Backbone as a ProteinNet text record, in pm:
[ID]
protein_1_A
[PRIMARY]
MKIVRIILAIIVLALSAYQIITQNFELMPYSMLFLGAIMLLTGLAEVQKDRKGFYMSIVVSSFLFFVSILGFLMN
[TERTIARY]
82.6	0	87	205.5	294.9	344.5	367.5	414.4	306	181.3	69.9	59.3	75.8	70.9	184.1	301.3	414.8	388.4	335.2	304.6	198.3	94.1	-9.9	46.3	136.2	197.5	281.5	351.5	430.9	339.1	226.9	131	75.3	36.2	-17.7	87.1	208.8	317.2	343.4	344.9	369.2	254.4	130.2	16.4	16.4	46.8	48.4	160.4	277.1	388	354.2	292.3	251.8	152.5	56.7	-43.7	16	111.3	174	261.2	335.8	427.1	351	246.9	175.8	57.1	19.6	-98.7	-225	-227.5	-341.7	-402	-519.7	-578.7	-691.7	-689.1	-791.2	-773.5	-656.5	-629.8	-654.2	-708.6	-731.3	-821.8	-929.7	-1010	-931.2	-838	-755.2	-664.1	-608.2	-524.7	-605.1	-725.4	-811.4	-849.3	-874.9	-910.1	-795.6	-674.8	-560	-526.9	-545.1	-522.5	-624.1	-748.1	-849.4	-814.5	-757.3	-715.9	-602.7	-510.3	-402.4	-459	-551.6	-610.7	-690.6	-758.8	-833.5	-739.6	-630.3	-532.8	-468.4	-445.3	-391	-489.2	-616.2	-717.8	-729.9	-723.6	-731.1	-609.2	-492.9	-373.3	-386.9	-448.4	-470.7	-569.6	-670.6	-767.1	-697.4	-608.3	-537.4	-445.1	-392.7	-304.4	-382.4	-515.5	-603.7	-578.4	-559.9	-545	-677.2	-692.9	-819.7	-825.6	-715.2	-712.1	-756.7	-815.8	-852.7	-978.1	-1057.7	-1182.3	-1156.9	-1056.9	-1029.7	-983.7	-904	-858.4	-975	-1067.8	-1183.8	-1273.5	-1292.7	-1376.1	-1312	-1182.7	-1112.4	-1115	-1098.6	-1104	-1241.3	-1346.1	-1482.3	-1503	-1455.5	-1468	-1391.7	-1271.5	-1192.4	-1257.6	-1315.2	-1386.4	-1507.3	-1579.2	-1694.7	-1652.2	-1545.7	-1496.9	-1447.3	-1382.5	-1333.7	-1449.5	-1554.2	-1670.4	-1736.1	-1747	-1802.2	-1715.1	-1583.6	-1493.5	-1509.3	-1529.1	-1550.9	-1682.8	-1785.9	-1917.7	-1922	-1841	-1841	-1766.1	-1675.8	-1599.5	-1672.8
-119.3	0	125.7	114.7	229.3	266	165.5	190.5	261	222.5	286.1	432.6	462.1	601.8	683.5	623.7	695.3	723.2	625.4	644.8	752.5	748.9	852.4	989.9	996.6	1124.6	1180.3	1093.6	1138	1189.1	1121.1	1165.5	1302.2	1320.2	1449.8	1558.7	1528.5	1626.3	1664.8	1567.4	1595.3	1678	1640.8	1718	1860.3	1876	2009.2	2095.1	2035.4	2110	2152.4	2063.5	2096.8	2212.7	2208.7	2313.6	2448.3	2447.3	2572.3	2629.3	2543.8	2590.5	2643.4	2572.1	2609.9	2702.8	2721.9	2801.6	2747	2616.7	2547.4	2458.5	2497.5	2428.6	2334.5	2284.9	2190.9	2052.8	2022.6	1892.4	1891.2	1999.3	2008.8	1897.1	1857.7	1746.9	1615.9	1591.2	1471.6	1481.1	1599.1	1618.7	1594.7	1648.3	1629.8	1482.6	1413.6	1271.8	1189.8	1211.7	1137.4	1177.8	1304.8	1349.1	1286.7	1273.7	1204.7	1058.9	995.7	855.8	842.6	937.4	935.6	948.3	1040	1059.9	936.6	872.9	752.1	639.7	622.3	520	550.8	678.7	718.1	684.9	714	681.5	531.7	453.6	308.2	252.1	312.2	269.4	301.2	414	449	352.4	309.6	213.1	81.4	38.3	-87.5	-81.2	38.1	54.2	81.4	81.2	106.9	243.3	343.6	480.3	553.4	657.8	730.1	841.9	880.3	996	970.2	855.3	823.9	897.5	948.2	1017	1134.9	1215.7	1335.4	1299.1	1195.6	1153.6	1107.7	1035.3	986.5	1103.3	1199.6	1316.9	1400	1424.2	1502	1428.4	1297.6	1218.2	1228.9	1219.9	1232.3	1369.6	1473.4	1608.8	1622.6	1568.7	1578	1501.4	1386.1	1313.8	1393.5	1456.5	1538.7	1655.7	1725.5	1838.7	1791.3	1675.9	1621.4	1589.1	1527.3	1495.1	1621.6	1723.2	1851.3	1912.3	1900.1	1950.5	1878.9	1748.1	1671.5	1711	1732.6	1767.5	1908.7	1998	2136.8	2152.1	2061.5	2071.8	2013.9
0	0	0	59	63.3	-77.3	-159	-295.7	-376.7	-355.7	-427	-386.3	-255.9	-210.3	-271.1	-283.5	-343	-490.4	-561.6	-703.7	-721	-638.4	-646.8	-613.3	-516	-480	-595.2	-665.2	-779.8	-890.8	-912.8	-1014.6	-978.4	-852.3	-808.5	-822	-783.6	-793.8	-939.2	-1027.7	-1169.4	-1229.5	-1198.8	-1250.4	-1197.1	-1069.7	-1010.3	-1069.2	-1087.3	-1147	-1289.7	-1366.2	-1502.7	-1503.3	-1411	-1406.5	-1366.7	-1276.4	-1234.3	-1346	-1412.6	-1517.2	-1637.8	-1681.2	-1802.8	-1778.3	-1651.1	-1615.7	-1681.9	-1707.3	-1766.8	-1658	-1608.1	-1494.1	-1533.8	-1656.2	-1700.7	-1638.5	-1587.7	-1527	-1376.4	-1323	-1178.8	-1124.1	-1193.8	-1139.4	-1123.4	-1213.6	-1201.8	-1079.8	-1057.4	-938.9	-812.2	-808.3	-690.9	-672.9	-782.2	-775.2	-716	-765.7	-714.7	-571.1	-537.8	-400.7	-306	-351.1	-271.9	-250.4	-353.6	-339.9	-238.4	-238	-139.1	1.1	20.3	152.8	196.5	101.7	135.3	178.1	107	144.6	279.2	306.3	436.3	547.9	524.3	623.7	647	540.1	554.3	627.2	604.5	676.7	825.8	857.7	998	1063.7	989.1	1042.8	1072.9	983.7	1004.9	1126.5	1156.4	1271.5	1400.1	1392.4	1507.6	1570.2	1487.1	1536.2	1523.5	1601.8	1605	1500.7	1438.8	1350.6	1208.7	1184	1046.4	1001.8	1095.2	1058.8	967.1	1000.5	921.8	781.2	767.3	634.2	547.8	607.6	532.9	492.9	582.4	552.3	441.6	450.8	348.4	214.9	218.4	96.2	30.3	108.7	54.4	-8.3	59.6	5.7	-126.1	-132.2	-254.8	-369.8	-341.7	-446.3	-495.1	-402.8	-438.7	-527.9	-489.4	-567.9	-704.3	-708.2	-834.5	-928.6	-876.3	-959.4	-1011.5	-925.3	-972.7	-1082.5	-1066.9	-1169.5	-1301.7	-1297.3	-1420.6	-1486	-1405.7	-1460.1	-1516.7	-1464.8	-1512.4	-1644.4	-1673.4	-1799.5	-1915
[MASK]
+++++++++++++++++++++++++++++++++++++++++++++++++++++++++++++++++++++++++++

């Protein structure tokens, strides 16, 4: 699961760098989608470790998925 989080982080970093350099923000929903996936995996890792802080990761992940879907629908 750690490798998947690293790969998703690299994708988010690459998309964000591209958007900043080119000032083209059409890929923002994809960035939000992958960022939501990272937060979801973080929350699931916290659940597996029996920690209490996973609630915030799950809430943030849900919000990011919602914003990503709205971004896809608006384009």
